[in-house]
C-alpha positions in Angstrom: -32.2 3.5 -15.9 -32.0 6.3 -18.1 -29.2 9.0 -18.4 -26.0 9.7 -16.4 -25.9 8.6 -12.6 -24.3 11.9 -11.2 -22.3 9.7 -8.2 -19.7 7.6 -8.4 -21.7 4.9 -5.4 -25.2 4.7 -5.9 -27.6 1.7 -5.6 -30.1 2.1 -9.0 -29.1 5.8 -9.3 -29.8 6.7 -5.5 -26.7 8.1 -3.8 -25.0 5.7 -1.3 -23.2 8.5 1.2 -20.7 5.9 2.8 -19.7 2.2 2.4 -17.6 1.9 5.1 -20.0 0.4 7.2 -20.0 -2.7 4.4 -16.4 -2.5 3.6 -15.6 -2.9 7.8 -18.2 -5.6 7.6 -16.2 -7.2 4.7 -12.9 -6.6 6.8 -13.9 -8.5 9.3 -15.0 -11.3 7.3 -11.7 -11.7 5.7 -9.9 -11.6 8.9 -8.2 -8.1 8.7 -7.5 -6.3 11.8 -10.8 -4.2 12.8 -12.3 -2.8 16.0 -15.7 -4.4 17.0 -18.1 -2.5 19.2 -20.5 -4.9 20.7 -24.4 -3.3 21.8 -24.5 -2.9 25.8 -27.6 -3.1 27.8 -28.6 -0.7 30.4 -26.4 -2.2 32.9 -23.7 -2.2 31.1 -23.8 -5.9 29.9 -22.9 -7.2 26.1 -26.3 -8.0 24.0 -26.0 -11.6 22.6 -28.4 -12.9 19.7 -30.9 -14.8 21.8 -31.7 -17.1 18.5 -29.6 -18.0 15.6 -30.1 -16.0 11.9 -28.6 -15.5 8.6 -25.3 -15.3 9.6 -25.8 -15.0 13.5 -25.0 -17.6 15.8 -27.4 -17.8 19.3 -25.2 -16.4 22.3 -22.9 -13.9 19.7 -22.8 -10.7 20.8 -24.6 -8.0 19.0 -22.1 -5.7 17.0 -23.0 -2.4 17.4 -20.1 -1.0 14.9 -17.4 -2.4 13.2 -13.8 0.1 12.6 -11.9 -1.0 9.8 -7.8 -0.2 10.5 -7.5 -0.3 6.8 -9.1 1.8 4.0 -9.1 1.0 0.7 -6.6 3.2 -0.5 -4.2 1.0 1.3 -5.1 -1.8 -1.3 -4.3 0.7 -4.3 -1.0 1.3 -2.4 -0.2 -2.5 -1.8 -1.5 -2.8 -5.1 1.1 -0.7 -7.0 3.9 -1.9 -4.6 3.6 -5.5 -5.4 3.1 -4.7 -9.3 6.7 -2.7 -9.2 8.5 -5.3 -7.3 7.3 -8.1 -9.4 8.8 -6.0 -12.6 5.3 -5.4 -14.3 5.8 -2.6 -16.6 4.8 0.6 -14.8 2.4 1.4 -17.8 0.8 -1.6 -17.6 0.5 -1.4 -13.5 -1.2 2.2 -13.9 -3.6 1.1 -16.0 -4.6 -1.9 -13.7 -4.3 0.3 -10.9 -6.9 3.2 -12.3 -3.4 5.6 -12.4 -3.3 8.3 -15.2 -0.6 10.0 -14.6 2.7 9.3 -13.3 2.8 11.4 -10.9 -0.4 9.9 -9.0 1.2 6.9 -9.4 4.5 7.4 -7.7 3.0 8.7 -5.0 1.3 5.1 -4.4 5.1 3.7 -5.6 6.8 4.3 -1.9 10.2 3.6 -2.0 11.4 2.2 1.7 14.7 1.7 3.1 14.7 -1.8 2.4 14.3 -1.2 -1.2 17.2 1.4 -1.4 19.5 -1.6 0.4 18.5 -3.8 -2.7 19.2 -1.3 -5.2 22.6 -0.8 -3.7 23.3 -4.5 -3.6 22.1 -4.9 -7.1 24.7 -2.1 -8.1 27.1 -3.7 -6.1 26.8 -6.7 -8.3 27.4 -4.9 -11.5 30.2 -2.7 -10.1 32.0 -6.1 -8.9 32.1 -4.9 -5.2 31.3 -6.1 -1.4 28.6 -3.7 0.2 30.6 -1.6 2.9 33.8 -1.6 0.9 35.7 0.2 -1.3 36.3 -1.1 -5.0 39.7 -1.7 -5.5 41.2 0.7 -8.0 38.7 3.0 -7.5 39.3 6.7 -7.0 38.0 8.8 -3.7 35.0 9.5 -4.8 32.1 8.4 -2.0 29.7 7.7 -4.2 31.7 4.9 -6.3 30.4 2.5 -4.1 27.1 1.9 -4.1 27.0 1.8 -0.1 27.4 5.2 -0.4 25.1 6.4 -2.8 22.7 6.1 0.0 24.3 9.5 2.1 24.3 11.5 -0.6 21.6 14.2 -1.3 22.3 14.9 -5.2 21.4 11.5 -6.2 23.4 8.2 -7.4 22.1 8.2 -11.0 23.3 11.7 -11.1 26.6 10.9 -9.8 27.4 8.5 -12.2 26.0 10.5 -15.0 28.2 13.0 -14.3 31.4 10.7 -13.8 30.5 9.1 -17.2 30.7 12.3 -19.3 33.7 13.9 -17.4 
């Protein structure tokens, strides 16, 4: 085959309209959550295989359609989260997941409430405080205890930076 192929998904240069049938079957085989729709006869009974074939066993229901509950981008998002939480540098994670811009990468790097709690605990460790308590000999500003940082819209880094320069 010569020349550029205009399709991202193709088989021998011919466009593949949708890969969701193959995707759904792969999810089923991998044990991921799927919804399986079986064929029914005119009486409403499930149609079953009459003899064993390649991947089919006699008596198994004939599958009409499989709907995967996960989509490929779910796994891309999961990969980004795992890479970032594992401490992989973002530039390396971006290369691995195919993100060209940091802004798009950040859309996949979803921050959870648990991430915020973990960050507050780490900050407490550095500041020498216990989560949920006020540090001794510190001012009354609510952001001086990292447990309170989560409740401010201004952001913890901005607060700490302002305190350092003032």
